[in-house]
C-alpha positions as CSV (number, residue, x, y, z in Angstrom):
1,M,-283.3,-103.2,93.0
2,A,-280.3,-104.8,94.7
3,D,-279.6,-108.3,93.5
4,S,-279.2,-111.0,96.1
5,I,-277.2,-113.4,93.9
6,Q,-273.7,-113.9,95.3
7,S,-270.8,-112.1,93.5
8,F,-268.1,-113.7,91.5
9,K,-264.8,-114.3,93.3
10,A,-261.3,-113.5,92.2
11,A,-260.2,-116.7,93.8
12,D,-262.1,-118.6,91.1
13,L,-260.3,-116.7,88.3
14,V,-259.3,-118.8,85.3
15,I,-256.3,-117.5,83.3
16,Q,-255.9,-118.5,79.6
17,L,-252.7,-116.9,78.3
18,S,-252.3,-115.8,74.7
19,S,-250.1,-118.0,72.5
20,A,-249.4,-115.1,70.1
21,P,-248.4,-111.9,72.0
22,K,-248.6,-108.7,70.0
23,A,-245.7,-106.3,69.2
24,K,-245.8,-103.3,71.4
25,S,-245.8,-99.8,69.8
26,S,-244.4,-96.8,71.7
27,V,-246.4,-94.1,69.9
28,V,-250.1,-94.6,69.4
29,D,-253.4,-92.7,69.6
30,F,-255.5,-92.9,72.7
31,G,-257.5,-96.1,72.9
32,T,-256.5,-97.6,69.6
33,V,-254.0,-100.3,70.6
34,F,-255.0,-103.0,73.2
35,T,-253.0,-105.4,75.3
36,D,-252.9,-109.1,74.8
37,H,-255.6,-110.1,77.3
38,M,-259.1,-109.2,78.6
39,L,-261.2,-110.1,81.5
40,T,-264.7,-111.5,81.0
41,I,-267.4,-112.4,83.6
42,E,-270.8,-113.6,82.6
43,W,-274.0,-113.4,84.6
44,S,-277.5,-114.8,84.2
45,A,-280.6,-114.6,86.4
46,A,-280.8,-118.4,86.4
47,E,-277.2,-119.2,87.4
48,G,-275.8,-116.0,88.8
49,W,-272.2,-115.0,88.3
50,Q,-269.9,-117.4,86.5
51,A,-266.1,-117.7,87.3
52,P,-264.1,-114.7,86.0
53,V,-261.8,-115.5,83.0
54,I,-258.7,-113.7,81.8
55,R,-258.4,-114.7,78.1
56,P,-256.7,-113.6,74.9
57,F,-258.1,-110.3,73.7
58,G,-260.7,-110.9,71.0
59,N,-264.1,-110.0,69.6
60,L,-267.4,-110.6,71.5
61,S,-270.3,-112.6,70.1
62,L,-273.7,-111.0,70.8
63,H,-277.2,-112.0,69.9
64,P,-278.7,-109.6,67.3
65,A,-281.5,-108.7,69.8
66,C,-279.1,-108.0,72.6
67,S,-280.7,-105.2,74.6
68,S,-277.5,-103.3,75.1
69,L,-277.5,-102.6,71.4
70,H,-281.2,-101.8,71.1
71,Y,-281.9,-99.9,74.4
72,G,-278.5,-98.8,75.6
73,I,-278.4,-100.9,78.8
74,Q,-274.7,-100.6,79.3
75,L,-272.1,-98.6,81.2
76,F,-268.4,-98.3,81.6
77,E,-265.5,-97.0,83.7
78,G,-262.1,-95.6,83.1
79,L,-259.0,-95.7,85.2
80,K,-255.2,-95.8,84.6
81,V,-252.2,-97.8,85.7
82,Y,-248.9,-96.0,86.1
83,R,-245.3,-97.2,86.2
84,G,-243.5,-95.3,88.9
85,D,-239.9,-94.2,89.0
86,D,-239.3,-97.3,91.2
87,S,-240.9,-99.5,88.4
88,Q,-243.8,-100.3,90.7
89,L,-247.2,-100.4,89.0
90,R,-249.9,-98.3,90.7
91,L,-253.6,-97.8,90.2
92,F,-255.0,-94.4,91.2
93,R,-257.9,-94.5,93.7
94,P,-259.5,-97.5,91.9
95,M,-262.2,-98.2,94.6
96,L,-263.8,-94.8,93.6
97,N,-264.2,-96.2,90.1
98,M,-265.6,-99.5,91.5
99,S,-268.1,-97.6,93.6
100,R,-269.2,-95.4,90.7
101,M,-269.6,-98.4,88.5
102,A,-271.8,-100.1,91.0
103,N,-274.0,-97.0,91.2
104,S,-274.2,-96.9,87.4
105,A,-275.1,-100.6,87.3
106,R,-277.9,-100.1,89.9
107,R,-279.3,-97.3,87.7
108,A,-279.2,-99.5,84.6
109,C,-280.9,-102.5,86.4
110,L,-277.8,-104.6,85.9
111,P,-276.7,-107.0,88.7
112,T,-274.7,-106.1,91.7
113,F,-271.2,-107.3,92.3
114,D,-268.5,-107.2,95.0
115,Q,-266.4,-104.2,94.2
116,S,-263.3,-105.5,95.9
117,E,-263.5,-108.8,94.0
118,L,-263.7,-106.9,90.7
119,L,-260.7,-104.8,91.6
120,E,-258.7,-107.9,92.4
121,C,-259.6,-109.4,89.1
122,I,-258.5,-106.2,87.4
123,R,-255.2,-106.2,89.4
124,R,-254.6,-109.7,88.1
125,L,-255.3,-108.7,84.5
126,V,-252.8,-105.8,84.8
127,E,-250.3,-108.2,86.3
128,V,-250.7,-110.5,83.3
129,D,-250.1,-107.6,80.9
130,Q,-247.7,-105.6,83.0
131,D,-245.0,-105.5,80.3
132,W,-247.4,-103.2,78.4
133,V,-247.2,-100.4,81.0
134,P,-244.9,-97.7,79.6
135,H,-241.7,-96.6,81.3
136,S,-242.8,-93.0,81.0
137,D,-244.1,-90.0,83.0
138,S,-246.3,-88.9,80.0
139,A,-247.9,-92.3,79.2
140,S,-249.8,-95.0,81.0
141,L,-252.3,-97.8,80.3
142,Y,-256.0,-97.0,80.3
143,I,-258.3,-99.6,81.9
144,R,-261.9,-99.8,80.6
145,P,-264.3,-101.9,82.6
146,T,-267.5,-102.3,80.7
147,F,-270.9,-103.8,81.8
148,I,-273.5,-104.6,79.2
149,S,-276.8,-106.4,79.0
150,T,-276.7,-109.5,76.8
151,E,-280.5,-110.1,77.1
152,P,-281.2,-112.0,73.9
153,S,-284.8,-110.6,73.3
154,L,-286.6,-107.5,72.3
155,G,-288.6,-105.5,74.8
156,V,-287.6,-102.9,77.4
157,K,-287.1,-104.9,80.6
158,K,-284.6,-105.8,83.3
159,P,-281.9,-108.0,81.7
160,S,-281.8,-111.7,82.5
161,R,-278.2,-111.9,81.1
162,A,-275.2,-109.7,81.3
163,L,-271.5,-109.5,80.6
164,L,-268.9,-107.6,82.6
165,Y,-265.6,-107.3,80.8
166,V,-262.4,-105.3,81.0
167,I,-260.0,-104.3,78.3
168,I,-256.8,-102.3,78.5
169,S,-255.3,-99.8,76.0
170,H,-252.4,-97.5,75.5
171,A,-253.1,-94.0,76.9
172,G,-251.1,-91.2,75.4
173,S,-252.5,-87.7,74.9
174,Y,-256.3,-87.6,74.8
175,F,-256.6,-84.3,72.9
176,S,-254.7,-83.5,69.7
177,T,-253.9,-79.9,70.2
178,E,-250.5,-78.2,69.7
179,A,-251.6,-75.1,71.6
180,G,-252.1,-77.0,74.8
181,A,-255.2,-75.1,76.0
182,L,-258.6,-76.1,74.8
183,S,-261.2,-74.0,73.0
184,L,-264.8,-74.6,74.0
185,W,-268.2,-73.8,72.3
186,A,-271.0,-72.9,74.7
187,D,-274.6,-72.9,73.4
188,P,-277.6,-73.6,75.6
189,K,-279.6,-75.2,72.7
190,Y,-277.9,-78.6,73.5
191,T,-278.2,-80.2,77.0
192,R,-275.9,-83.0,78.2
193,A,-277.9,-84.0,81.2
194,W,-280.9,-83.0,83.2
195,K,-282.3,-83.4,86.7
196,G,-283.7,-86.9,87.3
197,G,-281.7,-88.3,84.4
198,T,-278.4,-90.3,84.2
199,G,-275.9,-87.5,84.0
200,D,-274.2,-88.7,87.2
201,C,-273.7,-92.2,85.8
202,K,-271.1,-93.3,83.3
203,M,-273.3,-94.7,80.6
204,G,-272.5,-94.8,77.0
205,G,-275.7,-92.9,76.0
206,N,-274.4,-89.8,77.8
207,Y,-271.5,-89.7,75.4
208,G,-273.0,-90.9,72.1
209,C,-275.7,-88.2,72.2
210,S,-273.0,-85.5,72.6
211,L,-271.4,-86.1,69.2
212,F,-273.8,-83.9,67.2
213,A,-273.0,-80.9,69.4
214,Q,-269.3,-81.8,69.4
215,Y,-269.1,-81.6,65.6
216,E,-271.0,-78.3,65.6
217,A,-268.4,-77.0,68.0
218,M,-265.8,-77.8,65.4
219,D,-267.6,-75.6,62.9
220,Y,-266.8,-72.7,65.3
221,R,-263.1,-73.9,65.5
222,C,-263.6,-75.2,69.0
223,Q,-262.4,-78.6,70.2
224,Q,-265.1,-79.3,72.8
225,V,-268.5,-78.3,74.0
226,L,-269.0,-76.4,77.3
227,W,-272.3,-77.8,78.4
228,L,-274.8,-75.3,79.9
229,Y,-278.0,-76.0,81.8
230,G,-281.1,-74.0,82.7
231,E,-282.3,-70.5,81.9
232,D,-279.3,-68.9,83.6
233,H,-276.8,-70.9,81.5
234,Q,-275.2,-72.8,84.4
235,I,-271.8,-74.2,83.6
236,T,-271.8,-78.0,84.1
237,E,-269.1,-79.9,82.2
238,A,-266.6,-79.4,79.3
239,G,-266.8,-82.2,76.8
240,S,-266.4,-85.3,79.0
241,M,-264.5,-83.4,81.7
242,N,-265.5,-81.8,85.0
243,I,-264.7,-78.1,85.1
244,F,-262.9,-75.8,87.5
245,L,-262.7,-72.0,87.7
246,Y,-259.9,-70.3,89.6
247,W,-260.9,-66.7,90.1
248,I,-261.5,-63.8,92.4
249,N,-265.1,-64.3,93.4
250,E,-267.8,-61.6,93.9
251,D,-266.7,-61.3,97.5
252,G,-263.1,-60.5,96.6
253,E,-261.8,-64.0,97.7
254,E,-259.3,-66.1,95.8
255,E,-261.4,-69.2,95.0
256,L,-261.2,-72.5,93.2
257,A,-264.8,-73.4,92.2
258,T,-266.5,-76.3,90.5
259,P,-270.2,-77.1,90.0
260,P,-271.8,-79.2,92.7
261,L,-272.9,-82.9,92.3
262,D,-276.6,-82.3,91.9
263,G,-277.4,-85.2,89.6
264,I,-276.3,-83.8,86.3
265,I,-272.6,-83.8,87.0
266,L,-270.5,-86.9,86.8
267,P,-268.7,-87.5,90.1
268,G,-265.2,-87.6,88.6
269,V,-262.3,-89.3,90.5
270,T,-259.9,-86.6,89.4
271,R,-262.5,-84.0,90.4
272,Q,-262.8,-85.4,93.9
273,S,-259.0,-85.7,94.2
274,I,-258.5,-82.1,93.2
275,L,-261.0,-80.9,95.8
276,E,-259.5,-83.0,98.5
277,L,-255.9,-82.0,97.6
278,T,-256.6,-78.2,97.3
279,R,-258.7,-78.1,100.5
280,K,-255.5,-78.9,102.4
281,W,-254.0,-75.6,101.1
282,V,-254.7,-72.6,103.2
283,E,-254.0,-69.9,100.6
284,I,-257.2,-70.4,98.5
285,K,-260.9,-71.0,99.2
286,V,-262.2,-74.2,97.5
287,T,-265.9,-74.3,96.8
288,E,-268.6,-76.5,95.1
289,C,-271.1,-73.9,93.8
290,Y,-273.2,-73.1,90.8
291,L,-271.4,-71.0,88.2
292,T,-273.2,-69.2,85.3
293,M,-271.9,-67.8,82.0
294,G,-273.1,-64.4,83.2
295,Q,-270.8,-64.6,86.2
296,L,-267.9,-65.8,84.1
297,C,-268.4,-63.0,81.5
298,L,-268.5,-60.3,84.2
299,A,-265.4,-61.8,85.9
300,L,-263.5,-61.7,82.6
301,E,-264.5,-58.1,82.0
302,Q,-263.3,-57.2,85.5
303,Q,-260.1,-59.3,85.0
304,R,-261.0,-61.5,88.0
305,V,-260.4,-64.9,86.1
306,K,-257.0,-66.4,86.8
307,E,-257.3,-69.9,85.3
308,M,-259.9,-72.4,84.0
309,F,-259.3,-76.1,83.4
310,G,-261.0,-79.4,82.9
311,S,-260.3,-82.6,84.7
312,G,-260.9,-86.3,84.0
313,T,-259.1,-89.7,83.9
314,A,-258.4,-89.7,80.2
315,C,-257.2,-86.1,79.9
316,M,-256.1,-85.6,83.6
317,I,-255.7,-81.8,83.8
318,C,-256.4,-79.7,80.7
319,P,-256.3,-75.8,80.6
320,I,-259.0,-73.9,78.9
321,G,-258.0,-70.9,76.8
322,N,-261.0,-69.8,74.9
323,I,-264.8,-70.0,75.0
324,V,-267.1,-69.1,72.1
325,Y,-270.4,-67.9,73.6
326,Q,-273.2,-65.8,72.1
327,G,-271.0,-64.7,69.1
328,K,-268.1,-63.6,71.3
329,S,-264.7,-65.2,71.9
330,L,-263.9,-65.1,75.6
331,Q,-260.2,-65.4,76.2
332,I,-259.1,-67.2,79.4
333,P,-255.6,-66.7,80.8
334,C,-253.7,-69.8,79.7
335,Q,-250.0,-69.0,79.1
336,D,-247.5,-71.2,80.9
337,D,-246.5,-68.5,83.3
338,E,-250.2,-67.9,84.1
339,L,-251.2,-71.5,84.9
340,L,-249.6,-71.6,88.3
341,L,-252.5,-73.4,90.1
342,T,-253.2,-75.7,87.2
343,S,-249.5,-76.7,87.0
344,R,-249.2,-77.2,90.7
345,I,-252.3,-79.5,90.8
346,A,-251.1,-81.5,87.8
347,K,-247.7,-82.0,89.3
348,E,-248.9,-83.1,92.7
349,L,-251.3,-85.6,91.2
350,A,-248.7,-86.9,88.9
351,D,-246.2,-87.3,91.8
352,I,-248.8,-89.4,93.7
353,Q,-249.7,-91.5,90.6
354,H,-246.0,-92.3,89.9
355,G,-245.1,-92.9,93.6
356,R,-242.9,-89.9,94.1
357,S,-245.2,-88.7,96.8
358,P,-246.4,-91.2,99.4
359,S,-250.2,-91.5,99.4
360,N,-252.9,-93.9,100.3
361,W,-254.6,-93.0,97.0
362,T,-252.5,-95.5,95.1
363,F,-253.2,-99.2,94.9
364,L,-250.2,-101.4,94.2
365,V,-250.4,-104.1,91.5
């Protein structure tokens, strides 16, 4: 369903600066305070892509029949911009986000676009709002590209109109937990994604439908859901995170394992980065393989589990300390002196993101 209409061009970008910049707050919740400007790019089947516009941050005007509201024809991305020790602004592997967004757009029957042109438009937006990027190792700005159908009529069909827009917010801590390690609730009665579905795309419907299970998890004093799949209770994702298990496997090998990308797992940028980073280390085996709750329970009984953590752009690396499953509370090693691999991965990624370690994974603004 590739669309032959030519993409927008960053060279045509129109910049309309805000006349009333907002005061900047140093301490805010994730995703609640937004920068002064946003990027908008309109598309129609009749006229193709319009010129991209950076304009003051503001509300959108949508037709009441807009098909993104009625049928969920929409998707989004998430990436961060970091201020390094040298004050240089860096994006972390942004072309992976652009590629994933293009794949999601194809699945949603939204128009294609030139990924490099979108990245350049985003770079220009960050450049305009660069004073918002914190001078901090523990904070950054979160960039949210969003792509929605603006088809102004009812009926399930390929959109004739669409809007691609980008907003930027403060990104502090994603989870509010003093303990540091997350607790997860695992119950097979809810399924996040299934074969042939859209679990490998970053679509809003994958997240909205998870809320009911999320709030049931809170009834069990858990912060997130550990999503299971199939009769054998395969481990897939934790909340909106990819999941990793560091253990001694059944063959007696020290192994870092994560579920494979089989259509129900989101191909996370942080996930891919962890795999590529740790595969350079000779001391552990790194594997993409199916993991079941039966395997995990047995490994815990035999004290073969070393660490378990989730990964994602919003949370980065988050240790897991407890899983509630079939009426039992499974304790995962999560004390600071036990999280040697988790801490090493988090540090090496942070050093790259902030420019302390040279890498071609960063994109300078």
